[in-house]
N, C-alpha and C positions, 0 to 999 in steps of 0.2 A: 547322571542326572538326565531325566527325560523331559521334564517340564518344570520351569520355575516361574512364578508370578510375583511381580513386585508392584505394589500399588501405592498411590499417594491420594489423600482425601483432603480437600480444602473446604471447610464449613463456613458458609456465609453468615455474617452477623445479622443481616437483614434479608431473609430469604424470599421476601414478597416479590422482588424482581429477578429472582434467580433464573426462572425459565427464559424470560426475554433476553437476559444477559447471555445465557448459554447459547441460545439460538443465534444471536448476533455473533458470538464467538465462532460458531460453526460456519456461518456465512463468510466471515472474514478469513478463515483458514480452510476453505473448501479445497484448496490446491495442496494441502499438506501431504497427500499421497503421491505427489510427482517424484520422479527418481531423484532429482537434486535435493528436494526437501527431505526425503526419507533418508538419503545418505548423510545429510547434515545432522538429523535428529539422532541417528545411530552412530555418528562419528565414524563412518566407514567410507572407503574410497568408492567412487561411482565408476563401475566397470560396465562398458557397453561393447558388444551385446551381452546380455545376461540371460541365463537359462531360467531364472526365477522372476516371474512377472511382478511388477509393482501394482498393488491393488489398494483402492480406497473405496469405502462404503459409508454413505450417510443414510440411515434408516430410521424408521419410527414404529417401534413395536407398541401398538395401542396409541397412547398419547405421549410417549417419551421419545425424545430425539437422542440418537447415539451416533458416534462416529468412530470408525476403526480403519486402520491401514496396516499393510504388511511389508515386511522386509525379509526376504528368503523364507525361513521356517518360522520367523518370529512375527509378533503383531502387537499393536498398541490399540487400546480401546479407551475412549473418553465419553463420559455421559454424566448426566445430572442425577444424583442419587437422592431418592426420597424428596425431591424438590427443594433441597436445601444445602447440598454439597456437590462440588465439582470433583469427580473421581477419575483418575488416570490409571489404567492397568497395563503394564508391560509384561507380555508372556513370552518367554524364551523357551522354544521347543528344541533348539539345537545350539548349545553354548558356542560352538565354532563360528556361528554367524557373527558374533561380536568379538571373536578372538580369544575366547576362554576355553580351556580344556574341560572335558565332561566329567572328570572324577570329582568325588564329593569334597576333597580337600580344597577345591577351587570355588566352593560355593560363596564365600565371602567376596571374592573378586567379581563373581558373576552378579551378585546382588548389587554391589557398588556400581557396576556398569549399567545395570537396568535402572537404578536410581538416577544415574546421569542422563539416561534417555528421557525419563520423566521431567527432569529439570530443564533440559534443552527444549523440550516441547513447550513447557510453560514460559521459557524465556522468549520463544518465537511469538507466542500468543500475546504475551505482555507487551511486546514492542508495538503490535498493532492496536491494542486497546489503550495504552497510555501515551498517545502521541501529542497530547496538548503541550504547547509551549507558552512561556510567559511573554508579555508584551515587550520586555527588555530584550530578550533574545531575538524576537521577531524584528524589532527595530534595529538591532545591531547588525544582523545579517542582510538587512536591506540598505545599509550604508557602507561606503568605503571604510575600511577598518585598519587601524594601525596597531601592530602587535609585534613585539620583539624588534621595534625600530623599523618594521617593514609595513608598507601600505599595500592593501589588497582590495580588489574590486568587490562589489556587492553581489549578493545572490538573491535577486528580486523574484518574488513569486510572479508567475506568468511569463517570465523570460524563457524562451524556447530552450536555450542551452541549460539554464538553471533547472528547469523542470526535468529535462532528460537526466541531468546528474542526480537529482532527487530520486527519480524513478529507478535508476541503477543502484543507488545506494540502499534503498529500502528492501532490496532482496534479502531475504532472511539469512541466506548462506554467508553473506558478508559479515553478519554479526558474530559469527563463530570462527570462520576460517580466515577472515581478512581478505585483502585483495592487493593486486599490483596495478601498475600503469597499464600493462597489457590486458589483464583480465577485465578491468573496469572499462577500458576504452572501447572494447567490442560491444559491451552493453549499451554505452552511451550512444555509440554510432547507430546501433539498431533502433534506438528510440528516436534519435534525430532524423533518421532516414536519409542521411548523406554522409560524405566523408568527414572523418574527425581524426585529426593528426596527432601524433605522439606529443608534439610540442603544445598543442591545445590541451591535451590531457595533463601534461605536466603543469601548465598554468592553472588549470582548475584544481588539481591536487593541492597546489600551494594555496589557492583561495580557501579551500575547505580546511586545510590544516591551520592557517592563520585565524580562521573564524572559529576554531576549536571544535569542528565537527568530525575530524579524523585525527589520529595520532600515528606517527611513524613508529614501526617496530624497530627498536634499536639494533643496529648492526645488520639490518636487511633492507630490501626495497619494497617491503610489504607495509600495508597500513591497516589499522583497526578503526572501526567506527566508535565514537564516544557515545555516551547515552544522549547527549544533545543531538548528535548526528543522526541517531536512529529516529528520534522523535521528529526532527525537521524533515527527513526524507519521507517518513510515513505520512506526516501531516500534509506536505505539499502534494503527494501523490493521491491521497484520499480526498483532499479538498477539491482537486481538479477533476478526478475521475468520478467521484460519487456525488458531488454537489454542483459545481459550476457547469460541467459539461451537460449533465441531464437537464439543468434548468435552462441553458441556452437552446436546447433542442426540445423544449417542453411542449411545443406545438405539434409534435409528430411522435409516432411510436419510436422506441419502446416506452416513452413517458406514460405514466398511468392515465387512464381515461379521465379521472377526476381532475388531474392537473391540466390536461388538454382543454377540458371544458371550462375550467377557470380562466385559462389564458384567452380562450375565444371570447369569454364574457367580458374580460378586461378590454380586449381589442375593440369589441363592439361598442362598449360604453365610451371609450376614448375617442373613437371615430365620430360618434354622434356628438360628443361634447365639443370637439374641434369644429365640426360642421356648423353647429348652432352658434359658435363663437365667430364664424366667418373668418377664421384664421388659417384654414387649410392651405389655400393657395399660397399665401405669404410664407408659411412654414415650409411648404414644399420647395419654393424657390430658394429659400435660405439653406435648405438641405443639400442642394445641388453642388457638385464640384465644378467650379467655374472653368476649369481646364478641360474636363471631359464631358460636362453636361450630364453626368450620371450621378445617382445618389451616392452620398458618402457612405463609407463602411460603418458597420456596427450600429445599424438602426435598432432602437430599442422600443419605439412606439410604432403603431400601425401605419401602413402606407395608405393608398387610396381607399376610401370608405365605400360602402355598398351603395351610397347615394351618388356616387360619382365625384364627390369632393375629395381632393388629395388629402392624405393624412399628414402627420407630422413626424419628422425623423429627428432623433437626437444624434448629433455627429460626434465621433470619437477621433476625428482627425482635424 
């Protein structure tokens, strides 16, 4: 067997928004060609250094957007077909790449392996697109929780340690291979930017398990993410990185020009309104920290106006 192609086509019920959906899908998974991601999609060990480069390409022939990435002699291509179907094509040019012999009698095993590649790619993409969680789950993980007679701490959105845990959990490789105390601890420590001990990791694994976000693999020291764990990890990470952080920095690049202009307009209008109400000086004094004489943190409204009248600050402390 010199070349085998196995494809999967998903036809949309409502193709009107198919293009915008697919382009968002490509944006969310633009890193799928990285070595650790490709190794997971093909379920092959990641060996470094490798003589076969990992390649990914996002291109647009005409008005159509396509994405493909390579693993050794094989490749996967994904594109929107005729504006109404999502198509994945896995092309195996050398069966040994995925551990199959090249003789014809091994064709069924090769086709099965290629279909698994397609399924794993869809699983990775589905995790990023279907990360919405219900209010009951959101409230549960934000409160101390009692399960199996044990009480565990909350995983509150915005807490530095909880956000680092979520960022480490939402790595797609964990959804398939699982993780251990050691493998996850390195990821969390990197996101925290400081030391993170084994005992802290053990405590956090217990929190995650009692909240139902991970499950321990029986007879091992490994853990697997639950569907709820995948959604929580991706939601926390996307909400912080794609919504809150850009909005907090909306007054400067790389925020869009339109958003920066809108923020400047709001600042100007509020400054004028406060100045006309003759409340600027009072609000400014109330916003000062009595111990340091400096403004309190997390100012949400403008400071001194262009007319020389101090603005108003909303304190978070």
